[in-house]
N, C-alpha and C positions, 0 to 999 in steps of 0.2 A: 860555388855553393849555394843549396839552395837554404831555405827557410827552415827544411826540416832537419836537415843535416848538421847546421847551428845548434839547433834546441838540443837531438840528439849527443854530440858533442862534448857541450858543456854538462849536459846531466851525468854523463858514464864519467867525466871526470871528476864527478863531486860525488857519484853513488857510493863508492865505499865508506866516505865519510858520513854521508846522510844513514844507510843503512848500520853503523856504529852506532849515531847518536839512537837513533830509534831503537837499535835494541837493548842500549844500556837503558832505555828510559820504558821499556816494555818489558824488558825481560824474557821477550820470545820472541823469536827470528820471524815465524812466521807472520806474525801482527809486522814488523817490524818494514818487512819485505812488503808486505800491503800496503803500509804507510807512504812508504818512498813510491809505489807504483801509483799511487791516488797522486802524491807531488806530482808523479809526472806528466800524470792526463793534465794536470792545470797547468804544466810546464809549456807543455807542447801546444797549449791552445793560446799560449800568452805572446806578446811582440815584444821580443827579448830585444827589438833597438830601446823601448821605454822602460827596461832594467836596467840601471847604474849600476849593480852587484850584483852578479847571477846568483852566487855562492850562498849571499845575505839572505835573498829571496827565497832560496831551496831552504837554507837552515829555519826560514821562519815557518814556511809552509810547512815543512816535516814535523817539526818541533810541536805547532799548534795540532795538525791531525793526529799525532803521538799524544799529545797532550787531552785532546778528546777521548782516543782510544784506551788511554792510561784509567780515566774517571770513569769510563763504562765497566772495566776489567776490575777496577776497586770494587764497583758495586757487585760485581758476580761473585769477587772473593769470599763477600759476608755470607753466601753460601755452601762454600767450596769446601770438601771435605779433605781435612787435615792440613798439614803445610803445603805452603804455594811454593813452589822453588824456580829461579828459573829455567827457560831452556837452553838445554847445554850445546857448547860449540865443541865437538869432537873431530880432533886432527890424529893422522895416526902415528907411531911412534920409527922411525926410521932407522931402518937395521943399520946401516954403516956410520949414523951419525945420532944415537939415542935421545940426545939434548935439542934435534931437530926438530922444531915444530913448537916446543914449550913455551918462548917466550912468549908473553903476552901483555898486553896495557894492565896492570894494575886494577886499571876501572873496568875491565873485561872480567876479571873473576868471580867463582860463584862466590865465593865469599863478602866481595863489593857488592854483588848484585843484589845479594840476599838483607844486607844491609841497609840496601836504598827503601828496601820496603817498611820501614821506620819513617820514612819521609812523607808529605802530602803530596799530589800528584805536580802542583806548581813547585813546593822546593825540590822535589827531584830534576824538575826540572831544568831550573835557576843553579843549582848544582852542577849540573852536567855541562851545563851551557859556559860558564864561569871559570869553575874549576878544571874542569877535564877539557873543554875546549877551546878555551882563554877566550871567549867572546866579552868586549869590554862593555860594562854593567850597563851604558846608554842602550846599547841593541839587544841587552837581554830583557829592559824593560819595555821593551817595544816589543820584545818576542810574549811576553806575559800580559800586557797592556795595564804598567803598574808604571807609578815614576820612579827613577833610579833610587833615591831615597830607600823605597818601600821593596824593592828590588835589592837591595842588599841587606836588608832586614831581612829578609827572606833565605838570601845564602847564610846567615850569622846563623839563625836559628837553627837551619837545617842541618849546619857545621856542628852545632851543639850539641841537638838529636844522636848525630853520629859516632861524636867522640865518647870516647870510653869500650865501643864496639872494637876498634882496630888493635885492643890490646890483646895479643897474641894470636890474631888471626892472619895466616899464611898469605901475603899477594894481597894485604890489603895497605892503603896509605895512610897514615895521618892525616886526619882533617885539617888540621892546623897548619900544613904543608898543599902547596899545588898540589892536587890528584893527578899533575902529571908530570912532578917527579920520580926519579927511581928510587924504587924500595930498596934496602938491604935485605936479600935476602938470606935466610941465616944456614940454612940448606941448598946446597947447590939443583940444579934441576937434576942432575944425574944420580946424585943420590938420593934424592928424593924419587926418582923412578924405580931406581933398586930395590930400598926399604917398600914402598907398595906394590911391586911384583914381588916382593918373598910375602907380605900381608896377603894377597890374592892367593898364592899360593898354599896358605896354611887354611886359610877360608874354606878354599875349594877341596881341600883334602881333609876337612873334620877336626881340626888340632886346635882344641879351645885353646888349653895353654898355651900354645904358639902364638894364636890370634892375643890371648890378653894380654901377652908380654911384648908387645909389639905397638899395644896400646897406649895411649897416657891415662893415668886413674880418671881424669874427668872428661874422659871422650865424650864425643856428640853423634850420634847419629838421628840425620833427620831425613825423611823418605815423601815422598810426593807422586801418591797413584791418584789422585785426583774420582774424579766421579765413576771411572771404569776398572779400577784396578785393588784391590785390598793393598794394603800397607799402612804402617805404623800411624797413627793418627795424633800421636805428640812424639817428640824427641827423644831418641831412647838414649840416657846419662850412665856413664859408669861401666870403666873397662868390662865389668862381667857380663852387665848385660847386655851391650854392643858386642862383646866376643859370642853371648851364647843366642844372640838375636842373629848373627850373621852367620854362624855354621849353621843354625838350623832352617835359615832360607836358603842356604846351599843344598840341604840335605832332599828340601821339595824337590829341585831340579831333574829334569829328564836326561842323567849325564849322558845318554847314550845320544840323546839327538842334541847337545848344547856346546856352544864355542864359545871359548873367553878370549877377550883381543884385548889386551893392556894398550893405552891409548892416553891422549893427552886431553883433558877436559880445562877450558877455560884457561891453559893456561898451569892445572895441575897435573900431576898422575891420576887414573884411573883406569875404569875397565866396562868393556862392552861385552855383556853377557848376549849371546845368539842362541835362541831355539830354532830349530830346523830353516838356519840361515836367516831368521827376523829377527830384529833388535828387540830383546824382552825387557833387560835392565842397565841403566847407565848410572856408573856408581864413579863419583869424584873423591879424590883419596887426599886428604891434607896430611901434610908431614910437616910438625914442627921441631928441632932437632933431627934425631932420629927413632922419633914414635908417631904412631898415627893418632892426631888430632882431632879429625872431622870428619865425618862420611857423609854425603851427601846423596841419598839414593832416588833416582828419578826413573818410574817406572808407568808415569801416564803416559799410555802411547799416540797423545796428542801433542805431546813433548819431543817424539821421537822420529819424527818423518825427516828432520834435514839431518839425520846423521848418511853418511858418506856422499855428500855433497860438498863440490870445493864452493866456500863462500869467500868473498873478501870483502872484509871491512877494516875500519878502523877507530 
């Protein structure tokens, strides 16, 4: 085996974990893959015989590269038009088993990734490394360049910032527990999909009363159009306002050229709207009990490029 072969074997074994870490950190699959590719370039030039723990070396490298990118993205977000939502991870609904492809780690749900936006870049990285990936605090401290005690304080502060945001959020784990623990879902994946499918049908048919009846009274819709597409600049709140917004949006679609697919998006049911076979909208539909509680609408084309690709991450 050549040195190049050894580099590649080690890196490919770690790649899904590295992409998963970078995606959670950045909320962007494109940026995550770029960070991991940069780490590969550095790894390929490293003498592996001098690296005692390749997994730790790669984790540290991707973490620091991701942290630099996150800081730059946060600066850019200061002039971002409207809400910022993570890039969606879309998986198909299997015909033979509709619940297949649905299960996804709580730390990959749209709700959780949105909550992470409350944190500073350093708090976000520390929380992910310690609570999601189970890295010991001395290791995390080395990555962020702080003492273990200071790093623990960062984690405590991050958990406090998130406390309360988990109440009623489907697919998000209480930060007082390890984020790696499985959460109890009040509604099965199959039931969530059935409710979401009915909801999409009501929206597309223009039945405002049916849409309103399927929404929680305090339902929220958050749209991300970025600089390229028109979208609501503030969250739409309340069943009546959300119902009217969605139905009016559907009426503007050129139905003869539109195809709607029910899919899984970051572990929640959702839909992909294609116009002339080009992805135009991705909608995440969060279900609590038997009602829709929150919708996340992504129309920013910069965040729709990965749809249809098979992506492996953990």
